[in-house]
N, C-alpha and C positions, 0 to 999 in steps of 0.2 A: 503494500499500500505505500500512498504518498508518505514521505518523512516529513518530521519537524521543521528541516530546513526551509521546505517548498511550502508548508503551511504558513510558517513565520513570516516567509518574505512576501508572500501575496498580503497577509494581515498587514504588514508595515507598509505595504504600496496601495492599499486599497484607495484611499481617499485621492489619490492622484491618479488611480488606474485608467479612468477613462478619458482623462485630459491629456495624458502620456501618450496614449495607444489611440486617439481618436481617429485617424484618418484608417489605421489598421482594423480595428473595432468597426468602424464606417462598412468597411468593403467586406470584411467577413460576414457581418450580419446581413447585408444588401444580398449577398451571394447565397445564403441559406433562405432567406425569406424568398427568392424567387423560385426555390424548388420546395417550399414547404407546404404542406397540406394538413388540415384538421377539419373537423366538424364542430358544431357547439356542444355536441354531447362528449367530448373527447377530454380524458384525463390525459395530463402531459406531463413528464418528467424531464426537469432539466438537470442533468446529472452533474455537471459543476458549472452551477449558474452565476458565479460570481457576483456583481451588485447588482444584478437582476435585469441586466440592459436586453437581452433577448426577448423577454416577456413584456418590457415596455415597448419594444418595436413590434411585436404581434398585436398588441392592444391598439397602438397607433396606425398599423396597415387594416387594422378592422377584423382581425382573426379572433372568431370565439370558440370558446373551449368550456367545458363544464368545470374544471380546475385545472391549476398548475402547481406542481411543487418543484420549488426553487431548493436545490440541493447543494451544499458546498461544505468542504470541510474546513475552508478558512473563514473563521469567526468574525473577523475584520472583514472581508468581503460581503459575509452574508448579513452583517449588521446594516450596511448599506443599502441591501436588497428589502431588508425589514423596514427601513426608514422609508424607501421609493414607495412600498404598497401597503404601508400601515392603513388598516381598517379595511382592505379589499379582502372581502371572504373567498373570494375564488380563486385565492393565492395563497397556498401556505409555504413553510419553511422546514427545511432538514439540514442535519449537518452530519452525513454519514460518509465515508470513504467510500470512492467509486467502487473498490473492491469489496465492499462489504455493505452494501444497500440492506437496509433492514425492511424494507416494503414485502409485503405478501405476495407471493408469485401470481401472474397474470393480472397486475394492478392497474397498467396503464397501457392506453391505446397508442402513445407516441412517446419516444424517448429522443433526447437530443443530448449530443457530447459536442461541444464547438471550443475549439481552440485550447483544449485542457488535455487531449490523448498523450501528448508527449510529456506531460508531467505524471503518469500514472506509472508507479512503478511494477505494478501487476497488471498489465493491460489485457491479456488473455482472461485473468479472473474478473475484471472489469465487466468484459463482453459477457462473459457467462451470467454476471448479474443483470446485465441488460436483457439477455434472452429469458432470463428467469421472470422479471418483473412485467415484460412485455405479454400483452394478450395474444393470443394465436391471431394472426392477421394483421398485428401491430406493426407500426414503422419506426424504424431507428436510422436517425441521422446522424454521421460521423463528420465532422470536418476539423481536420487538423492540417499541421505542417507535413510536406512530404520531402521525404530526405532521398532527394534524386539530383540528376544534374549539378549545377555549381552551388545548389543551395547547401549541398552536402558540407560545403566548405565554410558558408555563412554559419550553419547548423553547429560545426564544430568549433567556430570561435564564441559562440553564445554560451555553447556549454561550458567551456574554460572560463568564462567571465560572470557568470551567475551562480548563486548558492542552491538553487532549485534542481530537481531532478529533471534531465532533458534526455528524454526517451524516445525519439523522432524515428517514426518509421516511413516506409517509403508506400506509396498508393496500393503497390502489389502487394506488399508485406500485410498491410492493413486488411486489405480484401481476404487475405487467406484466413487471418485471425477471425475475422468476422464470419467467414464460412466455416471456420473449425467449429465453433460454438454452436453451429445448428440455425444461423441466420442466413436468409437467401438474399444475395446482391441482387437489387433491383436495378441500380443505376449507379454511375462513377463519373467524377470529372477530374481532370487534373488541369491548373493553370498557374500562371505565375503572376506575382504583384509586388511592384518595386524590387527589392531583393529577397521577397519570400517565395517559397512556392507551396501550394496547398492541393489537398484533394478533399472531395465530398463524395461520400458514399451514403447510398440509401438502401436499406436493407428491411427486409420483413422476418417475421415469425412466421414459420410454416403451421 
């Protein structure tokens, strides 16, 4: 599971996170929103919700849902999410490691992991948890860094310069992991933005 250095680093940087990474966050959120689908009856889980920015974008874009659970192991990030959605009954909060989700099996129609998979120490275990908590027919969206091409050099420099776990996968590696836990890959994308390279995998529970 994610270590204390990773959790503490995100808590320390929580208040400046959206300002420091605004262009990066605008880009990745826009990419996911363009592919995202849900219904007003869906229960959604954001596995590593951070400050709750994706939930805010969903609401601003007019997406309806029955409930959305914002989960994040960083108390500092989750506090900002709580402040953002104070008093909104359809949004609730949880503080589990992605590898140790405490929800009942078949609890969610949609699960999202965005900009966080590279921070998971136990990536396949986290995907097993996603598969477990998804309802049959449920959708999983995985957007993260893509360790391929020249981004491998950038990724290595990042890994040497920050205290967090940096465990980046290529799109093909991530796809194989998703399939190994029993999820069916429905679509996949790879693209570059500035010096970053990303992938987006959409999968379903059989």
